[in-house]
PDB file of N, H, CA, C and O in Angstrom:
ATOM      1  N   UNK A   1      -1.287   0.030  -3.273  1.00  0.00           N
ATOM      2  CA  UNK A   1      -1.168   0.163  -1.623  1.00  0.00           C
ATOM      3  C   UNK A   1      -2.133   1.231  -1.319  1.00  0.00           C
ATOM      4  O   UNK A   1      -2.673   1.266  -0.213  1.00  0.00           O
ATOM      5  N   UNK A   2      -2.373   2.068  -2.191  1.00  0.00           N
ATOM      6  H   UNK A   2      -1.934   2.040  -3.089  1.00  0.00           H
ATOM      7  CA  UNK A   2      -3.366   3.176  -1.893  1.00  0.00           C
ATOM      8  C   UNK A   2      -4.931   2.288  -1.850  1.00  0.00           C
ATOM      9  O   UNK A   2      -5.331   2.027  -0.716  1.00  0.00           O
ATOM     10  N   UNK A   3      -5.785   1.839  -2.996  1.00  0.00           N
ATOM     11  H   UNK A   3      -5.461   2.051  -3.918  1.00  0.00           H
ATOM     12  CA  UNK A   3      -6.537   1.325  -2.867  1.00  0.00           C
ATOM     13  C   UNK A   3      -7.068   0.181  -2.249  1.00  0.00           C
ATOM     14  O   UNK A   3      -8.207  -0.284  -2.280  1.00  0.00           O
ATOM     15  N   UNK A   4      -5.839  -0.266  -1.570  1.00  0.00           N
ATOM     16  H   UNK A   4      -4.913   0.111  -1.545  1.00  0.00           H
ATOM     17  CA  UNK A   4      -6.074  -1.495  -0.397  1.00  0.00           C
ATOM     18  C   UNK A   4      -6.439  -1.004   0.759  1.00  0.00           C
ATOM     19  O   UNK A   4      -7.214  -1.718   1.394  1.00  0.00           O
ATOM     20  N   UNK A   5      -5.988   0.435   1.448  1.00  0.00           N
ATOM     21  H   UNK A   5      -5.359   1.016   0.932  1.00  0.00           H
ATOM     22  CA  UNK A   5      -5.313   0.659   2.333  1.00  0.00           C
ATOM     23  C   UNK A   5      -6.214   1.753   3.128  1.00  0.00           C
ATOM     24  O   UNK A   5      -6.199   1.871   4.353  1.00  0.00           O
ATOM     25  N   UNK A   6      -7.058   2.591   2.175  1.00  0.00           N
ATOM     26  H   UNK A   6      -7.070   2.495   1.180  1.00  0.00           H
ATOM     27  CA  UNK A   6      -7.363   3.886   1.866  1.00  0.00           C
ATOM     28  C   UNK A   6      -8.867   4.082   1.532  1.00  0.00           C
ATOM     29  O   UNK A   6      -9.250   3.639   0.449  1.00  0.00           O
ATOM     30  N   UNK A   7      -9.881   4.786   2.462  1.00  0.00           N
ATOM     31  H   UNK A   7      -9.569   5.146   3.341  1.00  0.00           H
ATOM     32  CA  UNK A   7     -11.042   4.622   2.026  1.00  0.00           C
ATOM     33  C   UNK A   7     -11.278   5.087   0.611  1.00  0.00           C
ATOM     34  O   UNK A   7     -10.428   4.830  -0.241  1.00  0.00           O
ATOM     35  N   UNK A   8     -12.436   5.793   0.283  1.00  0.00           N
ATOM     36  H   UNK A   8     -13.127   6.002   0.976  1.00  0.00           H
ATOM     37  CA  UNK A   8     -12.877   6.036  -0.444  1.00  0.00           C
ATOM     38  C   UNK A   8     -12.498   7.448  -1.301  1.00  0.00           C
ATOM     39  O   UNK A   8     -12.303   7.948  -2.409  1.00  0.00           O
ATOM     40  N   UNK A   9     -12.591   7.769   0.882  1.00  0.00           N
ATOM     41  H   UNK A   9     -12.750   7.364   1.783  1.00  0.00           H
ATOM     42  CA  UNK A   9     -12.262   9.433   0.771  1.00  0.00           C
ATOM     43  C   UNK A   9     -10.498   9.264   0.754  1.00  0.00           C
ATOM     44  O   UNK A   9     -10.045  10.367   1.058  1.00  0.00           O
ATOM     45  N   UNK A  10      -9.672   8.536   0.573  1.00  0.00           N
ATOM     46  H   UNK A  10     -10.041   7.640   0.326  1.00  0.00           H
ATOM     47  CA  UNK A  10      -8.313   9.050   0.502  1.00  0.00           C
ATOM     48  C   UNK A  10      -7.914   8.994   1.697  1.00  0.00           C
ATOM     49  O   UNK A  10      -6.745   9.378   1.675  1.00  0.00           O
ATOM     50  N   UNK A  11      -8.369   8.599   3.285  1.00  0.00           N
ATOM     51  H   UNK A  11      -9.319   8.287   3.303  1.00  0.00           H
ATOM     52  CA  UNK A  11      -8.306   8.512   4.270  1.00  0.00           C
ATOM     53  C   UNK A  11      -7.612   6.818   5.016  1.00  0.00           C
ATOM     54  O   UNK A  11      -8.264   5.808   4.754  1.00  0.00           O
ATOM     55  N   UNK A  12      -6.786   6.726   5.581  1.00  0.00           N
ATOM     56  H   UNK A  12      -6.256   7.547   5.794  1.00  0.00           H
ATOM     57  CA  UNK A  12      -6.072   4.896   5.376  1.00  0.00           C
ATOM     58  C   UNK A  12      -6.893   4.811   6.150  1.00  0.00           C
ATOM     59  O   UNK A  12      -7.295   5.921   6.498  1.00  0.00           O
ATOM     60  N   UNK A  13      -7.811   3.263   7.051  1.00  0.00           N
ATOM     61  H   UNK A  13      -7.485   2.361   6.768  1.00  0.00           H
ATOM     62  CA  UNK A  13      -8.261   3.121   7.423  1.00  0.00           C
ATOM     63  C   UNK A  13      -7.828   2.181   8.545  1.00  0.00           C
ATOM     64  O   UNK A  13      -7.057   1.224   8.603  1.00  0.00           O
ATOM     65  N   UNK A  14      -8.694   2.881   9.502  1.00  0.00           N
ATOM     66  H   UNK A  14      -9.320   3.659   9.455  1.00  0.00           H
ATOM     67  CA  UNK A  14      -9.212   2.366  10.786  1.00  0.00           C
ATOM     68  C   UNK A  14      -9.951   1.334  10.603  1.00  0.00           C
ATOM     69  O   UNK A  14     -10.946   1.059   9.932  1.00  0.00           O
ATOM     70  N   UNK A  15      -8.712   0.390  11.925  1.00  0.00           N
ATOM     71  H   UNK A  15      -7.904   0.613  12.470  1.00  0.00           H
ATOM     72  CA  UNK A  15      -9.373  -0.977  12.011  1.00  0.00           C
ATOM     73  C   UNK A  15      -9.387  -0.501  13.458  1.00  0.00           C
ATOM     74  O   UNK A  15      -8.744   0.421  13.960  1.00  0.00           O
ATOM     75  N   UNK A  16     -10.954  -1.991  14.457  1.00  0.00           N
ATOM     76  H   UNK A  16     -11.476  -2.740  14.050  1.00  0.00           H
ATOM     77  CA  UNK A  16     -10.729  -1.851  15.321  1.00  0.00           C
ATOM     78  C   UNK A  16      -9.656  -2.616  15.949  1.00  0.00           C
ATOM     79  O   UNK A  16      -9.245  -2.227  17.043  1.00  0.00           O
ATOM     80  N   UNK A  17      -9.103  -3.736  15.360  1.00  0.00           N
ATOM     81  H   UNK A  17      -9.436  -4.052  14.471  1.00  0.00           H
ATOM     82  CA  UNK A  17      -7.878  -4.100  15.800  1.00  0.00           C
ATOM     83  C   UNK A  17      -6.675  -3.122  15.968  1.00  0.00           C
ATOM     84  O   UNK A  17      -6.190  -2.292  15.199  1.00  0.00           O
ATOM     85  N   UNK A  18      -6.275  -3.607  17.584  1.00  0.00           N
ATOM     86  H   UNK A  18      -6.669  -4.281  18.209  1.00  0.00           H
ATOM     87  CA  UNK A  18      -4.411  -2.819  17.543  1.00  0.00           C
ATOM     88  C   UNK A  18      -3.743  -3.161  16.237  1.00  0.00           C
ATOM     89  O   UNK A  18      -4.223  -4.087  15.584  1.00  0.00           O
ATOM     90  N   UNK A  19      -2.823  -2.598  15.843  1.00  0.00           N
ATOM     91  H   UNK A  19      -2.432  -1.846  16.374  1.00  0.00           H
ATOM     92  CA  UNK A  19      -1.836  -3.537  14.493  1.00  0.00           C
ATOM     93  C   UNK A  19      -0.236  -3.156  15.491  1.00  0.00           C
ATOM     94  O   UNK A  19      -0.241  -2.234  16.306  1.00  0.00           O
ATOM     95  N   UNK A  20       1.019  -4.012  15.250  1.00  0.00           N
ATOM     96  H   UNK A  20       1.023  -4.762  14.588  1.00  0.00           H
ATOM     97  CA  UNK A  20       1.949  -3.852  15.817  1.00  0.00           C
ATOM     98  C   UNK A  20       2.364  -3.209  14.649  1.00  0.00           C
ATOM     99  O   UNK A  20       2.902  -2.177  15.048  1.00  0.00           O
ATOM    100  N   UNK A  21       2.428  -3.246  13.143  1.00  0.00           N
ATOM    101  H   UNK A  21       1.991  -4.084  12.818  1.00  0.00           H
ATOM    102  CA  UNK A  21       2.671  -3.346  12.048  1.00  0.00           C
ATOM    103  C   UNK A  21       1.976  -1.802  11.373  1.00  0.00           C
ATOM    104  O   UNK A  21       2.560  -1.220  10.458  1.00  0.00           O
ATOM    105  N   UNK A  22       0.890  -1.359  11.874  1.00  0.00           N
ATOM    106  H   UNK A  22       0.416  -1.832  12.617  1.00  0.00           H
ATOM    107  CA  UNK A  22       0.218  -0.615  10.947  1.00  0.00           C
ATOM    108  C   UNK A  22       0.916   0.575  11.239  1.00  0.00           C
ATOM    109  O   UNK A  22       0.998   0.995  10.085  1.00  0.00           O
ATOM    110  N   UNK A  23       1.643   1.678  12.123  1.00  0.00           N
ATOM    111  H   UNK A  23       1.577   1.337  13.061  1.00  0.00           H
ATOM    112  CA  UNK A  23       2.626   2.556  12.341  1.00  0.00           C
ATOM    113  C   UNK A  23       3.456   2.198  11.386  1.00  0.00           C
ATOM    114  O   UNK A  23       3.530   2.980  10.439  1.00  0.00           O
ATOM    115  N   UNK A  24       3.991   1.411  11.359  1.00  0.00           N
ATOM    116  H   UNK A  24       3.930   0.775  12.129  1.00  0.00           H
ATOM    117  CA  UNK A  24       5.129   1.017  10.381  1.00  0.00           C
ATOM    118  C   UNK A  24       5.313   1.541   9.051  1.00  0.00           C
ATOM    119  O   UNK A  24       5.966   2.474   8.585  1.00  0.00           O
ATOM    120  N   UNK A  25       4.411   0.515   8.500  1.00  0.00           N
ATOM    121  H   UNK A  25       3.880  -0.243   8.879  1.00  0.00           H
ATOM    122  CA  UNK A  25       3.588   0.792   7.277  1.00  0.00           C
ATOM    123  C   UNK A  25       3.144   2.844   6.671  1.00  0.00           C
ATOM    124  O   UNK A  25       3.585   3.540   5.757  1.00  0.00           O
ATOM    125  N   UNK A  26       2.468   3.005   7.391  1.00  0.00           N
ATOM    126  H   UNK A  26       2.109   2.439   8.134  1.00  0.00           H
ATOM    127  CA  UNK A  26       2.081   4.305   7.729  1.00  0.00           C
ATOM    128  C   UNK A  26       3.111   5.550   7.179  1.00  0.00           C
ATOM    129  O   UNK A  26       2.813   6.450   6.393  1.00  0.00           O
ATOM    130  N   UNK A  27       4.316   5.325   7.796  1.00  0.00           N
ATOM    131  H   UNK A  27       4.558   4.594   8.434  1.00  0.00           H
ATOM    132  CA  UNK A  27       5.421   5.590   8.017  1.00  0.00           C
ATOM    133  C   UNK A  27       6.553   5.919   6.951  1.00  0.00           C
ATOM    134  O   UNK A  27       7.311   6.852   6.685  1.00  0.00           O
ATOM    135  N   UNK A  28       6.091   3.948   6.231  1.00  0.00           N
ATOM    136  H   UNK A  28       5.475   3.190   6.447  1.00  0.00           H
ATOM    137  CA  UNK A  28       7.527   4.075   5.552  1.00  0.00           C
ATOM    138  C   UNK A  28       6.440   4.383   4.051  1.00  0.00           C
ATOM    139  O   UNK A  28       6.968   4.520   2.947  1.00  0.00           O
ATOM    140  N   UNK A  29       5.048   4.450   4.213  1.00  0.00           N
ATOM    141  H   UNK A  29       4.620   4.338   5.109  1.00  0.00           H
ATOM    142  CA  UNK A  29       4.817   4.295   2.910  1.00  0.00           C
ATOM    143  C   UNK A  29       5.118   6.410   2.652  1.00  0.00           C
ATOM    144  O   UNK A  29       5.644   6.805   1.611  1.00  0.00           O
ATOM    145  N   UNK A  30       4.720   7.317   3.654  1.00  0.00           N
ATOM    146  H   UNK A  30       4.293   6.996   4.500  1.00  0.00           H
ATOM    147  CA  UNK A  30       4.830   8.782   3.098  1.00  0.00           C
ATOM    148  C   UNK A  30       5.900   8.791   3.410  1.00  0.00           C
ATOM    149  O   UNK A  30       5.738   9.576   4.345  1.00  0.00           O
ATOM    150  N   UNK A  31       7.833   8.392   3.456  1.00  0.00           N
ATOM    151  H   UNK A  31       7.964   7.754   2.696  1.00  0.00           H
ATOM    152  CA  UNK A  31       8.633   8.154   2.858  1.00  0.00           C
ATOM    153  C   UNK A  31       8.551   7.517   1.715  1.00  0.00           C
ATOM    154  O   UNK A  31       8.857   8.195   0.735  1.00  0.00           O
ATOM    155  N   UNK A  32       8.202   6.317   1.504  1.00  0.00           N
ATOM    156  H   UNK A  32       7.953   5.766   2.301  1.00  0.00           H
ATOM    157  CA  UNK A  32       8.727   6.062   0.347  1.00  0.00           C
ATOM    158  C   UNK A  32       8.006   6.369  -0.719  1.00  0.00           C
ATOM    159  O   UNK A  32       8.351   6.117  -1.873  1.00  0.00           O
ATOM    160  N   UNK A  33       6.877   6.976  -0.357  1.00  0.00           N
ATOM    161  H   UNK A  33       6.596   7.180   0.581  1.00  0.00           H
ATOM    162  CA  UNK A  33       6.188   7.664  -2.477  1.00  0.00           C
ATOM    163  C   UNK A  33       6.523   7.894  -3.437  1.00  0.00           C
ATOM    164  O   UNK A  33       6.048   7.590  -4.532  1.00  0.00           O
ATOM    165  N   UNK A  34       7.632   8.624  -3.101  1.00  0.00           N
ATOM    166  H   UNK A  34       8.017   8.871  -2.212  1.00  0.00           H
ATOM    167  CA  UNK A  34       8.437   9.305  -4.421  1.00  0.00           C
ATOM    168  C   UNK A  34       8.857   8.220  -5.340  1.00  0.00           C
ATOM    169  O   UNK A  34       8.941   8.149  -6.566  1.00  0.00           O
ATOM    170  N   UNK A  35       9.181   7.104  -4.020  1.00  0.00           N
ATOM    171  H   UNK A  35       9.113   7.161  -3.024  1.00  0.00           H
ATOM    172  CA  UNK A  35       9.940   6.095  -5.719  1.00  0.00           C
ATOM    173  C   UNK A  35       9.798   5.067  -5.592  1.00  0.00           C
ATOM    174  O   UNK A  35      10.715   4.249  -5.517  1.00  0.00           O
ATOM    175  N   UNK A  36       7.795   4.651  -5.489  1.00  0.00           N
ATOM    176  H   UNK A  36       7.050   5.315  -5.549  1.00  0.00           H
ATOM    177  CA  UNK A  36       7.485   3.589  -5.561  1.00  0.00           C
ATOM    178  C   UNK A  36       6.790   3.637  -7.083  1.00  0.00           C
ATOM    179  O   UNK A  36       6.475   4.672  -7.670  1.00  0.00           O
ATOM    180  N   UNK A  37       6.676   2.703  -7.425  1.00  0.00           N
ATOM    181  H   UNK A  37       6.932   1.862  -6.948  1.00  0.00           H
ATOM    182  CA  UNK A  37       5.407   3.013  -8.606  1.00  0.00           C
ATOM    183  C   UNK A  37       6.069   1.027  -9.205  1.00  0.00           C
ATOM    184  O   UNK A  37       6.859   0.287  -8.618  1.00  0.00           O
ATOM    185  N   UNK A  38       5.493   0.855 -10.197  1.00  0.00           N
ATOM    186  H   UNK A  38       4.851   1.456 -10.673  1.00  0.00           H
ATOM    187  CA  UNK A  38       5.248  -0.486 -10.868  1.00  0.00           C
ATOM    188  C   UNK A  38       5.680  -0.683 -12.447  1.00  0.00           C
ATOM    189  O   UNK A  38       5.229   0.330 -12.980  1.00  0.00           O
ATOM    190  N   UNK A  39       6.123  -1.226 -13.146  1.00  0.00           N
ATOM    191  H   UNK A  39       6.490  -2.049 -12.712  1.00  0.00           H
ATOM    192  CA  UNK A  39       6.423  -0.881 -14.315  1.00  0.00           C
ATOM    193  C   UNK A  39       5.537  -2.429 -14.748  1.00  0.00           C
ATOM    194  O   UNK A  39       6.033  -3.555 -14.714  1.00  0.00           O
ATOM    195  N   UNK A  40       4.077  -2.065 -15.157  1.00  0.00           N
ATOM    196  H   UNK A  40       3.674  -1.150 -15.185  1.00  0.00           H
ATOM    197  CA  UNK A  40       3.107  -3.244 -15.031  1.00  0.00           C
ATOM    198  C   UNK A  40       3.160  -4.104 -16.727  1.00  0.00           C
ATOM    199  O   UNK A  40       2.572  -5.178 -16.602  1.00  0.00           O
ATOM    200  N   UNK A  41       3.725  -3.898 -18.307  1.00  0.00           N
ATOM    201  H   UNK A  41       4.202  -3.025 -18.408  1.00  0.00           H
ATOM    202  CA  UNK A  41       3.527  -4.310 -19.426  1.00  0.00           C
ATOM    203  C   UNK A  41       2.469  -4.755 -19.519  1.00  0.00           C
ATOM    204  O   UNK A  41       1.621  -4.204 -18.818  1.00  0.00           O
ATOM    205  N   UNK A  42       2.028  -5.882 -20.363  1.00  0.00           N
ATOM    206  H   UNK A  42       2.717  -6.330 -20.932  1.00  0.00           H
ATOM    207  CA  UNK A  42       0.803  -6.457 -20.603  1.00  0.00           C
ATOM    208  C   UNK A  42       0.022  -6.526 -18.983  1.00  0.00           C
ATOM    209  O   UNK A  42      -1.058  -5.967 -19.173  1.00  0.00           O
ATOM    210  N   UNK A  43       0.054  -6.740 -18.243  1.00  0.00           N
ATOM    211  H   UNK A  43       0.932  -7.195 -18.088  1.00  0.00           H
ATOM    212  CA  UNK A  43      -0.833  -6.679 -17.048  1.00  0.00           C
ATOM    213  C   UNK A  43      -0.951  -8.015 -16.631  1.00  0.00           C
ATOM    214  O   UNK A  43      -0.969  -8.227 -15.419  1.00  0.00           O
ATOM    215  N   UNK A  44      -1.050  -9.140 -17.573  1.00  0.00           N
ATOM    216  H   UNK A  44      -1.036  -8.968 -18.558  1.00  0.00           H
ATOM    217  CA  UNK A  44      -1.023 -10.303 -17.320  1.00  0.00           C
ATOM    218  C   UNK A  44      -0.722 -10.963 -15.535  1.00  0.00           C
ATOM    219  O   UNK A  44      -1.361 -11.273 -14.530  1.00  0.00           O
ATOM    220  N   UNK A  45       0.181 -10.916 -15.857  1.00  0.00           N
ATOM    221  H   UNK A  45       0.701 -10.663 -16.673  1.00  0.00           H
ATOM    222  CA  UNK A  45       0.894 -11.694 -15.325  1.00  0.00           C
ATOM    223  C   UNK A  45       1.332 -10.674 -13.221  1.00  0.00           C
ATOM    224  O   UNK A  45       2.530 -10.640 -12.939  1.00  0.00           O
ATOM    225  N   UNK A  46       0.457 -10.120 -12.278  1.00  0.00           N
ATOM    226  H   UNK A  46      -0.516 -10.147 -12.507  1.00  0.00           H
ATOM    227  CA  UNK A  46       0.582  -9.364 -11.634  1.00  0.00           C
ATOM    228  C   UNK A  46       0.553 -10.484 -10.763  1.00  0.00           C
ATOM    229  O   UNK A  46      -0.090 -11.484 -11.083  1.00  0.00           O
ATOM    230  N   UNK A  47       1.308 -10.410  -9.477  1.00  0.00           N
ATOM    231  H   UNK A  47       1.830  -9.598  -9.217  1.00  0.00           H
ATOM    232  CA  UNK A  47       1.019 -10.586  -7.891  1.00  0.00           C
ATOM    233  C   UNK A  47       2.361  -9.609  -7.472  1.00  0.00           C
ATOM    234  O   UNK A  47       3.574  -9.464  -7.622  1.00  0.00           O
ATOM    235  N   UNK A  48       0.859  -8.939  -6.681  1.00  0.00           N
ATOM    236  H   UNK A  48      -0.127  -9.057  -6.559  1.00  0.00           H
ATOM    237  CA  UNK A  48       0.718  -7.837  -5.560  1.00  0.00           C
ATOM    238  C   UNK A  48       1.946  -8.497  -4.461  1.00  0.00           C
ATOM    239  O   UNK A  48       2.976  -7.986  -4.021  1.00  0.00           O
ATOM    240  N   UNK A  49       1.401  -9.694  -4.275  1.00  0.00           N
ATOM    241  H   UNK A  49       0.564 -10.109  -4.632  1.00  0.00           H
ATOM    242  CA  UNK A  49       2.582 -10.091  -3.292  1.00  0.00           C
ATOM    243  C   UNK A  49       3.956 -10.694  -2.553  1.00  0.00           C
ATOM    244  O   UNK A  49       4.396 -10.561  -1.411  1.00  0.00           O
ATOM    245  N   UNK A  50       4.512 -11.539  -3.929  1.00  0.00           N
ATOM    246  H   UNK A  50       4.154 -11.647  -4.857  1.00  0.00           H
ATOM    247  CA  UNK A  50       5.520 -12.165  -4.311  1.00  0.00           C
ATOM    248  C   UNK A  50       6.114 -11.432  -5.210  1.00  0.00           C
ATOM    249  O   UNK A  50       7.240 -11.870  -5.445  1.00  0.00           O
ATOM    250  N   UNK A  51       5.631  -9.783  -6.285  1.00  0.00           N
ATOM    251  H   UNK A  51       4.717  -9.427  -6.094  1.00  0.00           H
ATOM    252  CA  UNK A  51       6.346  -9.044  -7.051  1.00  0.00           C
ATOM    253  C   UNK A  51       7.621  -8.363  -6.669  1.00  0.00           C
ATOM    254  O   UNK A  51       7.944  -7.889  -5.580  1.00  0.00           O
ATOM    255  N   UNK A  52       7.974  -8.392  -7.275  1.00  0.00           N
ATOM    256  H   UNK A  52       7.712  -8.777  -8.160  1.00  0.00           H
ATOM    257  CA  UNK A  52       9.806  -6.805  -6.157  1.00  0.00           C
ATOM    258  C   UNK A  52       9.289  -5.995  -6.943  1.00  0.00           C
ATOM    259  O   UNK A  52       9.700  -4.836  -6.993  1.00  0.00           O
TER     260      UNK A  52
END
């Protein structure tokens, strides 16, 4: 998520269109960051959008 939604400086990407869900994503990220992580295994079958 960090690579997808931040720029090279680590700041959140700012889009020109307002999003109704982006503020919620930012809030949830700050609350849930300590609990987020992946167990990757061999890395052959990772699907960011569908994996639980």
